[in-house]
N, C-alpha and C positions, 0 to 999 in steps of 0.2 A: 504493498499499499505506499500510497505517496503524500505527498501535501503541497498543495498548490498554494503562495501565500501572497496576499494582492496589496501590495506596497507601493499601487502609484497611486495617481489621482491626487489634484489640485488643493483638497485643506481650504477652500473656503469659506468654511463655518469658521475657522480657529487663524482668520488673517488678521492682525499685519503679523502674528507669530510663524505663518508660515510661508509670508512672502519668500522668506529667508531660511528657510528650516522645510525637513521633510515633516510632516503631523505624523508619521508611524514614530517619527524619535524624538518626538516631543516624550520629557520624561517625570514620570510618575515615580513618586518615591526613589528619586533618583535613578531610576532605570527606565529607557529608553521602555513605550509600552508597547512598543514591536518586538521584542526583549519576552518578553512575558507570552505572547504568542507562540513561539519559536520554543520557546524552554516549554509550555504545553504541551504542543507537537511530540517531539522528543523525550516526553515521558512518558508518553503515548503507545512509544516505542518505535512512533515512521523519523526516521535519520533522512528519506531522502525526498530532499525537498525545493520544489520551485515557487522564487521570486519573482515575480510580474513586476516592474519597475518604467516606471516615466521619467519626467524631467527631473526629478531628483533621484536618479539613477544613482550617480558619483557618491552621493552621501547614505546611501542602502547600502552602498559595497562596502566605503569602507566602516562601518557601523559592524556587517556581519561577517565580513573578509569569505574564507570558505565554507564557514561554517564550525571548523576544527572545534571553534571555543565553545560551541554548545555541543558536542557530537556529534554532530550531525554532516551530509555533504549538499552545500547550496548550491544551484544552478539558476543564474540569474537572463530571463525573460524579459527581452525590451516591448513596450506595448507604446506604440507611437504616441496613442490619443485614446483615454480613459473613454470608451467608448460603453460602459456598460459594463456590470460581472459575466456576462455569458460570452462579450468580445475578449474578455481575461482567459476562460475557455480554450476559445480558441486560437487564440495566441500560442499558450500553452500545449495546443493538441499534440503535436511533433514528441513532445519533451512526454505527455501523459502516456503515448501507446494506449495500450489496452488495459491497463493498468486499474484498481481502483482509486479514490484518492479523497481526500478531504483535502473542502477550499476556503479555507479561515481569511476574514477579512484583516488585517494586518494594526487597525484602530479601535479593535474589538478587545473588550475584556473580560473573561470569567471567571466569575473565583471560582476556585477547586479544581481548573480546567478539566480537559476531554477526555481524558485515560477509560472513564466510561461510558461513555459513547462512541466510539473509537470501540469498542469490544462488543456493546451491543450492534455495533451496524457489522460486526466481521461474524457474529454469530448469525443473523437474521439477512443480513446481505440484498435487502431489498434496492431497487434501482436507484435510490433518492434517499436518502434521512437529514428531515429536517431536524433543527431546533427550536422551538418556538418560547415564546415568552407574553406573558397579559401584560399590555398597558393601558394606559391612561388615554392617549389618546392614539388611537392605528391609524390614523390617514395620513401619518409620517411616514409608514413602513410598511414595507412590505407585508399583506396581510392573508391568513389562511383558513381554510371553511373545512372542516373535520367530521369526518362521514360516522353513523353512528361503528363501528369499527375502529375509529382512529384511525385511519386513514386518510391521507388527503385528499378531496374532491374539488375544492377550487382552490387557486390562488388570486390574485390582485397587488398589484404595485402601488402603493398610496391614492387608495380607493376614496370617495368622496362619501359613500354612504358606505361603510366597513362592514361587514356579515358576520364577524367576528369580533376579539379584543385581541388578538392570538399575532403577533405579528414576529416575521424571520429575524432569530439571531442573526450573523454573520458569522455562520459556521455552519457549512454544508459537506452534507457527506454520497459521492456517484461513483457507479457502479460505470464501463464505458460506454455504456446506453445512452448516455446524456451529452454524447458528441454529435449522434444524430439528430436529437433533438436541435441546438445549437446551431447543426450546417441551415436547418430546415427557417432558422429565424429570418423575420425579417426586420429593420430598428421602428422602434415604437415609439408613439409622440416625442420622447423625450431626445427624439435622434439617435439612441441606445440601444442595443443586443440586450432586455433581462432578460436575467436566470430567472426572475418568475414566471418566463412565458415558455422557458425551454421547459421548465420544469411539467409545468399546465401541459405544454409537450406529450412529456412523457405521462401523464396521464390520460389525457385523449385517445392517448395509443397503448391503453389497460394496461400499463408498467404499473410498477406497485412502490407508490408515495410516503413512506412512513414519518411522524413525527415524534419526536417528544419535548415536550410540555417542562419546562425545566423551571423548578421556583428558586433558585440559588441568584447568586448578583452576576449581572451582567449588565455592560454601560456599551454602545457606539461613544467611544471618547473625541466624538468629530468634531465639539465647541467649548468653551474654555467651561459654562459650568459641569458639562458633565466631567472636564477632564481633573477639576477638583475633585467632582465626589468620586471621583476613581481614589483621587490622591489620600483623599480623608477615608475611604474606606481600606487601602491599603496598609496603611500608617495605622492601620487598626491592631494589624496581626505584627507591628516592630517591636523588637527584641533591645535591653536597650543593650550596649555597645559603647562605650567612651576609648576610643585612641586616638581623638586628642588634646591636648592643650589648654586645660579649665582652670583657671586663676582663683586664686581662695577665695577674691570677693563675688562669685560667681557660682551662680545654682544652676544645679541640673533633678528636674522632679519627673519622674516617671519615665516614661519609655523613652529615652532621646538616644540617637545613633550619633556620634562625631565620631566622623573621620579622618583618617591619619593627616598628621598635617595643618590640620584645623585649627582656631585656637579662640575662646572665651577668655573676655577680658571685661572684668564689672562688671556682667547680664545674666539673665536669666530663661533659664529653656525651657520649659514647657512642654512634655510631648504627648501625646506622639508625635515627633516632629526628627527630624536628618540636615545636618548637618559635612555638607560637602568638603570632599580636600583642601586643603588650600584657600578656607573660609574662614574671613574673621570678621567678627561678632564682639562690638566695643558697645559697652553703657547703654544694650537695649536689653529688649525683652520680646522674644520670640514666640507664639505662641502654640498653642494644639495645633495637629491637620496640617502642620508648615514643609517642605521641603523648601529645604536654598542647597544650590549646587553648588560645584567647585566653584572656587578661584573670587569669588563672591564678596564683599564689603557692604556689613550691617554697621552703620555706627548713630548712637544718640537715636534711635524711629526701634519704631514696636509694628510686630509682622506677625499675624495669624491666619489661619486658615491660608495661605498661599501657595501658589508653586513661583520658585523665581528659576532661572536657568542662569547656568554660567556664566559669569565674568562680570553680572552684573554688582552694581552699588544705590544703597540707598543711604542716605546721608541726614539727617535729623527732619525728616520727611512724615512726623510725628504716628501715626498708628496706620497701617496697611492691612487689609483686610479681603479676601477671599476674590485675589487676583490672582492673573498669572504676567508675569513679566518677562521679555523675552532678555538673550543673550544679550550680555552685557549695555544692557540699557543703566542710566543712570537718572534715577528721583531724588533730589534735592528740596528741601522745605530752605523756608524764604521766614528772613527774622517778623515779616509784617505781615497781613493778611492784604494780598496784593487789592489794588485796584482796575486793574486786569487782568487778565491770563496773557503770556508767550507760550504761544503752542511752536513746535513743530511736527506736525503729523501725516503720518505716510498713510496709502489708497486703504479704506476700508480700515479703518482706527476705531476704535470706540472710549473715549473717555468719559465720565460722571466728575464734576463740579458742583459746588458747591455753589449755590446762589448766594 
């Protein structure tokens, strides 16, 4: 069995972070989201992994290498443009051959991994296996309708009037039967080859499509809010580990990981939180659910429930919360409240200013 990991896409919902970084490499608890998926796949016993890459191919290659660090063998499959999930399957057609495979969206996060789902697919071996989860607003997802026997009878992509509240999680299992269904597709109204249409084609052809409804934690980390929520969830499982330097005037409370080379001076760190290597926290308070990457500087500030990426600096900025701050960003406070705000913002930036 092989794994097909999708790591292309533009990451439009995470702009401006993804103007300069692959969305799959934005870190959660100081580890790229993509790594969690790769580790789950290898843990399930699948080591032959194809990674579909697009414009950020060089960055993805630099991060994953040949896969040996994960105990896997990685093959890179270029996709000229992100034209749908089924298009990614067609790009990988020759590499997949006649093997069964799991398709894993690289920006998805499933607590507990996929080992049990892989074992179930191998044992029952339907033509397609889907993971579903109940959602409050199914209109934003692919939606499945189940028959009385639990098999999938109908799929719709982002329906205006959903027939159920069961959304497709970004993990799919297929036999080689899917390739004929993909080859028969025409682009949808969105101009994409939809995987939901391919699976519906299997259903219409009398193939077996089974689904498992998961009750554990799942998130598509495609926007900042969900990324912060996943960060909070991962940090809940953090174990305390202090390898950096902490002076006598500082206090470390709860499950905090301070990586080697970090320095904490006259500060208070309340877990769960992680402080990256080479980062300096001085005269500050770091609150729960915060991940600070390597080589950052936090001075005279308070940060809580946030993700701070590599090389960022926060200096006398008051309280920062529920924020995603990009690489090498500098946030600096002012002595007096300004009469006006001076801003330099990139395309698609979003800011919140007190009136």
